[in-house]
N, C-alpha and C positions, 0 to 999 in steps of 0.2 A: 480400504486401507489401512494399515493398522499404524493408530498415530502413537510415537514415544514423546510425550512432552519434555522439555528441557525443566531443569531442576527448579527454575525460579516459577515454574507454572503449575507446582504440585500444590498440594489441599494446603497449604499453610496460609493462603490468603483467599482460599475458595468461600469463604463466605460473603467477602465484599462484592467477588465478582458474581455470586450466584444472586445475591439479594438483589443486585441492581437489574441484571438482564433476566433471570428466571421470573422473578416478579412482575416483570413488565409481560411476559411473555403469557404467563397466567393470567394477567388481569385483561390483555389485550388480544388472548389468541386467536380469534377468528379476524380479527382485523389484520393482524402480522401473515396470517395465511393468506387472508386475500391480496396482501400488497406483495406480498414474496410471488403470487402466481403472476404478476406481470414481468416477473424474468424467467417464466416457463418453468419455476422450480414448486415441485407440488411438496409443499413444507409440511403436511398434514401428521404423516408419518412420523418426521422427524420432530414436530413440536410435542406428538405424544410420545416419542421415546424420552425427550429431554425433560417432559412434565413426568412421567413415570420414573425415571432416573431418580430426579429431584424429590418425589415422594419417598422412594428408599432412603434416598441419604437422609433427610428430615426424622423419618422415623427411626432408622437407626441411630442417629445424633439423639435423639429424644433418649431411647432406650442406654445408648451410652452414659447420657448426662445422669440419668437415674442412677444407674448403677455405681457410677463414680461418686455420688453424692450419698449413696447409701454405705459405700466403701467406708469413705471419710467419716461417716458418723459413727460405725463400728470400730474404726481406728481410736476414736476417742473414748468411745465406751471400753474398748480393750485397757487402754492407758490408765481409768479410773479402777477397771477389776484389779489391777495389778498392784496399785497402791493402796487399795482396799484389803489386800492379800488373798483375794479370791481368784486364785491360778487356776484352778480348774475351769470357771466358768469363762477365764480371759482366753485360754486354749480352745476353747470349745469354739469362741466368736472366731477366733485365729483361723480355724478350716474354713469356716464360712468365708471368710473375706480372701482367703486362697481361691476359694473357687470362683469369687467375683471378680478376683484378678484376672484367672483366664478367660471368664466370659469378658470382660472389657477388651483384653488384649485381640480376641477374636472378632470383638466389635469394632475395634480401631481399624483392621484390616479390612472389615468390610465396608467401612466407611472410606476409606482411602478409595477401594475398588469401585463403589459406587460415584465417588466423586470425580474420579478417573474416566469413568463411563460417560457421566454427565458432562465435564470439561469436552471429551471427544465429539459429543453429539453437538454441542454448542458451537465447537470450531467449525462444524461441517455445514454451520446455517449460514448463508451470506446477509450481509446488509440490507435492512428493509428499504426498499427505494421509496423515494419522497414522492409526495403527490403528484409534482410536475413530470415524473417520468413516465414517457407514454408506454402503453402496451404494445410489445412487439416481438418478433422472433428472432431477425437478423438487422444487420446495418442497413438493409433497403427501408427498415422502418422507422428509422431515426429521422428526428424531424429538423428541418434545415431552418434556424431563426435568424441568420444574418449573412449576409454576403458583403464582399467591398473588393474592387480593384476591376481593371481591366483585362480583360483576357487577350493577351498579345497575338497579333497573325503572324505567324512566322514563315508560313506559307509550306508547301510540300516538302521541303529541302531541310526541314528542322531535324536536328538528330536526339535522340534520347541521352539521358546523361552519361551512359555507360559508351556511348560511341564518342562523345565530347571528352571523357578522360580520357580515354586512349589518344583520341587525335591530338590533345592539348598535353598529355603527358601529366595529368594531373593525378588519377588515382589508377592504381595497377591491382586489380582482382586476381589476375591468375599469379602474381608474384606473392600477393597475402594467403592465396590457395597451397602453394608451395611452403610455405614457412609455416602454417598452421593448418589449414582447412579453408572451405566455402565458407564465405561470410565474416571474413577476418581482412579488409582491404587495406592496403598501404597507401597513403596520402604521399605525393612528391610534389617536391619545387612549390609553385604557386597553388596548388591545391593543399597541401599542408598549412602553407601561410593563410590561406582562405578559411581554412577549418580554423585553424588558430584566432584570427580576425574575428569569426563569430563567435566564439566562446568567450573573448575580451571584451565584445562590445555587448553578448547576454548578460554577462557578470555585470559590467558597469550600469547596464538600464537598470538590473535588478538593483543594485546597492544605492542607486540613485533615486529611486522608488521607496527606499527606507529597509529594505532586505539587508540584514546582516550576512556576510560570506564566512562560509565553514569549508574548510579544507577536510575531508571523514576518509575513513578508511574504505578500502574497495571490496573487504570481504566482512561479513559479518557473522557473530554467532548463531545458534538454533532459536535463541531466546529473542534475537531481534527478527528473525523471521517471523515467528510468530506473534510478536508484537503489534506488526504493521499489516499482518495479515496475507504475507506472501507463502507463509505455511499453516496448513497443510496444502493449501490450494493450488499452488503454482508450484510444489516441489519438483515435478518433473520437467520444468523449463527453467530450473536454476542450476548451476554449474557448482557441484559439491566436492570439497576438498575432503576426501573421505579420512585421510590419517590424523587431520588435525579438527574434523567436524565443524567446518567453516563453508562459507556461502559465497560465493561470487556476487555482488549485488547486481540485481535487475534493473536497478534506478537508486539515484541519490535519496531519493525519499525515505528507503528502509534506513541509512546510517543518519541521514539527518533527524528523522522523525524519532528515532529511538534515543537521542541524546536527551529527551525528556523522559525517558520510562521511570517508572516509579519515583514520580517528581510531586511534589503538591506547591502550587504556584498560588499567587495572592492575584486577587482581581486586579489589582494595579499593573501586572506584569502583562497584561494582555493589550495589544495583539502581539505576539511573538512571531517576526520574520525572519525568515532564515532564507538562503541561496547556497547553491554549490554547483560546482563542475564535478564531474567524475565520468569515466569510462564506464558503461554498462554491458552487461553479459547476459544473454538469454539465448537458451540452447533452440529455442524456435524448432521443435522436432515436428517433421513433415512438413516443413515447407520449402517446396518447389514449384518451378514453373516459371513464366514469362513475368509474373504479377508479382512476384519477388526478385526479379533480377537487379545486378546492379546496387545502389543504395538503398532499393525498397525495403528490403528486410534484411538485417546484418545479426550475426552471434556476437560481435563486440561494435559498440556505437558509443560517440560521444554525446552528453546530454547536459544542460543546466538545467536546475530543477530550483522551483521556490517551494517552501513549504510554511504553512502558517498554523499556529496555536491560537485559538480563539475563544472567548465566551460565547456559550450557546445561543446567546441573544444576538451575536452579533455575526455569525458564522455564513450566513447567506447573502449579508451584505460584502461579508470581505471576499466569497467568491464571485460576486458581481466585480470588486473591484480587480480582482485577477484577471477575469476574462478581459476586462477595462484595459490592463497594464500590456496584455499580448497582443491586444489588437494594436495598441499604440506602435508595438516593435515591427509587427506586420506591415503597419502602414510605412512606417520609416523605410523597410526594406522593400517596399512597392511591390509586394506580390500579390497577386489575386489570390484570394480566401474566403473560407465560408465558415460559420461555426455550426455543428449539429447538435441539439440534444438527446443523447442517447437514450434509445428504447429500452424496456427492461431485459429482452433478450440479447442486447448488446453492452449492459452494464456491468463495469468490472466487481468481481465477488465482494469487495471492501466499499465500494463506493454507494452512497446514498442518492448522489445526482452527478452526473457528469457532461461538460462540455466539449466536444472533441472540434478542435481548429484542423482544417484541410486546406492544404494549397493547390493550386490547380496544376499540372502538370501539361504543358502546352504539347509537348513532343510527343507525351506518351497520351494525350487525350483524355485524362482521368485525373481525379483527386487523389492527393496522398496524405494520410494523416500526419500531422507534424506536431500536435501536443493535445493531453486531455488534462482538464481544470477539474478535480472533483472534490466534494465536501463528502467528507466520510460520517460527518456528524461525531457519535461517541464509541462507533465500532472498533475505532484502533485505539482510543485512550482507553477503552473498558480494560483490553487487552493489556495495554500498555501500564496501567494503573495511572495515568496521567489525571490528576485533580488539581481543582483550585478551592481556596477556602473564600465561600461568598459571604455577602454582606451581612448574613445573619451568622455567620460564624461556622457554618456547615460543608463538609465536604462533596462536590459537584463535580462530576465527569468534565474534562474541557471537550472542546471539538478540533479536529483536526482536518487541512485541508492542503491539497498539493498540486502542484502544474509543471507542465514542461515548459520551459521557459529560454530556449526552446531544444527540440531534438536534433542533432545537427544534419544527419544523412540526409533526408528528406527536405529538410531547408537547402543545403547544399545542391540538391537534384534541381530542386524549383529554380535556384538562382543560376544555376548552368542551363538549364532549358530555358526559362522563360525570359533570360538576358542574352541568349546568342543571337549574333550576327553571322553573316558571311565572311565576315574578316576575323572572328574571334569573340570571344565572350566579354560582356561589360560588368564593370564591379558597382553594383550597387552605391551610390554616393556616402550613404552613411557609414559604409566600411571602410571608404578608400583612406581614411587617416589610419586606419588599423592594418591596411594591408601594405599601404606604402605603393600600391598600382591601383590603376582604375581601368585595367584591360589585360585580358589574357589570349594571346595569341602565340 
């Protein structure tokens, strides 16, 4: 893929980016290659191309600096010679400076090219997994680390959520397909009210835990996509508005985290805790079959997100706190769930460590992912130029984290299926103040 970088990522600030990332790669080359192998990513060729491009860039920069220094020195000599009346000698040196100017122009063009090549190579290398990430190829290799809740025995008459949605006129999948296409459901009546109740409940739980609520745009520019790592990795999964060169957001993580792009924080600013509700848009190309039926996978869905910007020494403590926070929500909803530590092969491109929450779908007899909680360490903040001034007065990269708190479709599916009775669907007690009803029939 040919990557065209947005203006904010041109070589203007390459020195900062390269100094931090390439130096680490150079110093820890073998360890990084070994860690990336957990992702089933053979990083040797990519790492070598990065170091080679950086060597060319540094060599060109050194040559350019030398020529510019010589040109400046000669310019001073020309001025002194003219003052001394040595016009012929001054003109002779001017010819040399003109030649140096042409050479410097070419070197500047070469430097921009090598810098762009280097940045493209860097952007295509995923985050280095944390030591806790288990090796593995697929979701079957993920490690279950926690489980809570009793799976109800609903008997053989239990219905999957798409049949319950039709029976009680809660969600119309065919109407959504008529209006837009498959994967764009229409929520109706108590189905819409339950959806709205979940959004309000999630936001109240998050703000009650100290997260500041944000309402953010549902489209972002290219720089924002690169900043949080959706571009170039997830370009094919994002809806692109070509005329305006904007992207519909795949998650609120993108606009919320980009609030802090090109920001220098103080240590006293930590922790920064944000939450927000948005619709999310994902093309999910190639998603077909019974496993994606109903609410299991959509092109448009609602989600409440939590985002944290943390001091590097506190980010894993914050990750544990986010996991506990989501556990508390699911405990109040009284849904059976489990937590998985993702293996390298199932780990997202930008994540160093991810925990997935899955709710059990009794009617489908399978686990459904409802939340991912991740620590990106400084992978995103490096792209975002999100730094803080440490106690010694030096600039240092912050850490970023995010989690779904929660994604609504599969929570809705879990509630409908696990709370169904022969007479209708019970509403979880914690949601009744939000819905205004406790039963759907």
